[in-house]
C-alpha positions as a Python dict, from the first residue, in 0.01 Angstrom:
ca = {
    (1, 'I'): (0, 0, 0),
    (2, 'Y'): (-234, -58, 292),
    (3, 'N'): (-433, 245, 413),
    (4, 'L'): (-480, 267, 786),
    (5, 'S'): (-691, 497, 998),
    (6, 'L'): (-595, 505, 1365),
    (7, 'H'): (-821, 584, 1652),
    (8, 'D'): (-764, 459, 2008),
    (9, 'A'): (-673, 96, 1941),
    (10, 'L'): (-354, -45, 1798),
    (11, 'P'): (-402, -184, 1448),
    (12, 'I'): (-382, -561, 1437),
    (13, 'L'): (-134, -723, 1199),
    (14, 'H'): (-150, -1090, 1098),
    (15, 'G'): (113, -1308, 938),
    (16, 'T'): (252, -1653, 888),
    (17, 'V'): (590, -1807, 966),
    (18, 'R'): (765, -2129, 883),
    (19, 'P'): (862, -2333, 1081),
    (20, 'S'): (563, -2300, 1308),
    (21, 'N'): (776, -2283, 1625),
    (22, 'A'): (970, -1971, 1515),
    (23, 'R'): (947, -1643, 1704),
    (24, 'V'): (845, -1339, 1502),
    (25, 'T'): (949, -982, 1571),
    (26, 'V'): (771, -702, 1388),
    (27, 'L'): (959, -379, 1313),
    (28, 'V'): (800, -54, 1199),
    (29, 'H'): (980, 231, 1026),
    (30, 'A'): (821, 573, 961),
    (31, 'Q'): (927, 743, 638),
    (32, 'S'): (1023, 1054, 838),
    (33, 'D'): (1233, 860, 1094),
    (34, 'P'): (1551, 672, 996),
    (35, 'R'): (1502, 413, 1275),
    (36, 'W'): (1327, 77, 1271),
    (37, 'W'): (1120, 41, 1592),
    (38, 'V'): (1091, -305, 1745),
    (39, 'Q'): (735, -400, 1833),
    (40, 'Q'): (676, -694, 2065),
    (41, 'V'): (812, -1041, 1990),
    (42, 'V'): (521, -1269, 1912),
    (43, 'R'): (477, -1641, 1929),
    (44, 'V'): (259, -1840, 1697),
    (45, 'N'): (-100, -1857, 1823),
    (46, 'Q'): (-226, -2116, 1575),
    (47, 'T'): (-70, -2371, 1340),
    (48, 'A'): (-169, -2516, 1006),
    (49, 'G'): (73, -2798, 931),
    (50, 'D'): (425, -2655, 943),
    (51, 'V'): (301, -2295, 911),
    (52, 'G'): (245, -2081, 1219),
    (53, 'L'): (-11, -1801, 1231),
    (54, 'W'): (58, -1493, 1445),
    (55, 'T'): (-117, -1169, 1541),
    (56, 'I'): (18, -847, 1691),
    (57, 'G'): (-105, -499, 1775),
    (58, 'A'): (150, -262, 1619),
    (59, 'C'): (223, 103, 1689),
    (60, 'F'): (220, 351, 1401),
    (61, 'G'): (321, 675, 1571),
    (62, 'T'): (125, 849, 1842),
    (63, 'P'): (-218, 1013, 1828),
    (64, 'K'): (-48, 1324, 1682),
    (65, 'A'): (283, 1203, 1535),
    (66, 'G'): (260, 995, 1220),
    (67, 'R'): (-60, 1137, 1074),
    (68, 'N'): (-74, 1114, 695),
    (69, 'E'): (259, 935, 691),
    (70, 'T'): (394, 627, 517),
    (71, 'F'): (527, 343, 733),
    (72, 'Y'): (722, 31, 641),
    (73, 'V'): (655, -295, 825),
    (74, 'V'): (863, -612, 828),
    (75, 'G'): (843, -937, 1017),
    (76, 'L'): (1169, -1098, 1127),
    (77, 'A'): (1176, -1467, 1217),
    (78, 'S'): (1408, -1681, 1427),
    (79, 'A'): (1375, -2053, 1477),
    (80, 'N'): (1673, -2047, 1715),
    (81, 'G'): (1630, -2072, 2089),
    (82, 'V'): (1621, -1752, 2295),
    (83, 'L'): (1961, -1830, 2450),
    (84, 'S'): (2118, -1872, 2106),
    (85, 'D'): (1974, -1538, 1991),
    (86, 'L'): (2095, -1371, 2312),
    (87, 'L'): (2449, -1502, 2262),
    (88, 'T'): (2461, -1400, 1895),
    (89, 'G'): (2312, -1051, 1942),
    (90, 'R'): (1996, -1140, 1755),
    (91, 'Y'): (1758, -1111, 2049),
    (92, 'L'): (1538, -804, 2006),
    (93, 'R'): (1333, -627, 2273),
    (94, 'R'): (1025, -412, 2231),
    (95, 'G'): (1114, -43, 2207),
    (96, 'Q'): (1467, -94, 2073),
    (97, 'T'): (1556, 98, 1758),
    (98, 'Y'): (1789, 16, 1472),
    (99, 'G'): (1929, 220, 1183),
    (100, 'S'): (1905, -86, 957),
    (101, 'L'): (1731, -419, 976),
    (102, 'P'): (1897, -677, 1203),
    (103, 'P'): (2037, -994, 1037),
    (104, 'W'): (1732, -1220, 1061),
    (105, 'D'): (1527, -1397, 797),
    (106, 'E'): (1272, -1137, 695),
    (107, 'S'): (940, -1106, 520),
    (108, 'P'): (892, -871, 228),
    (109, 'I'): (854, -514, 352),
    (110, 'K'): (491, -397, 353),
    (111, 'I'): (396, -35, 304),
    (112, 'V'): (125, 115, 524),
    (113, 'R'): (-16, 463, 477),
    (114, 'R'): (-165, 612, 793),
    (115, 'T'): (-455, 838, 705),
    (116, 'E'): (-604, 1058, 971),
}
């Protein structure tokens, strides 16, 4: 469990993806909300061999909502082209919500506890 204290800035998450040209979409789910919230789709900003490194500022509630709450975070990866993901319904947009995780390759779910 990662403990997180929020102030004005979005917390920065880091991760890796293989292959290095894959797009990563981060989803956040609050324990009190049944929906998974799509954060922005990120592209790799650095590579190390066939591994891509990415960074994203993620939203864990609002200044009031989400205090002292547990959140679940997952990274979804797609090495397909954008057009392919659009045609197969796998293209995600920031702000969309889902009742369950979309059918992408996913990272292990991380648990974040927001303390404030």
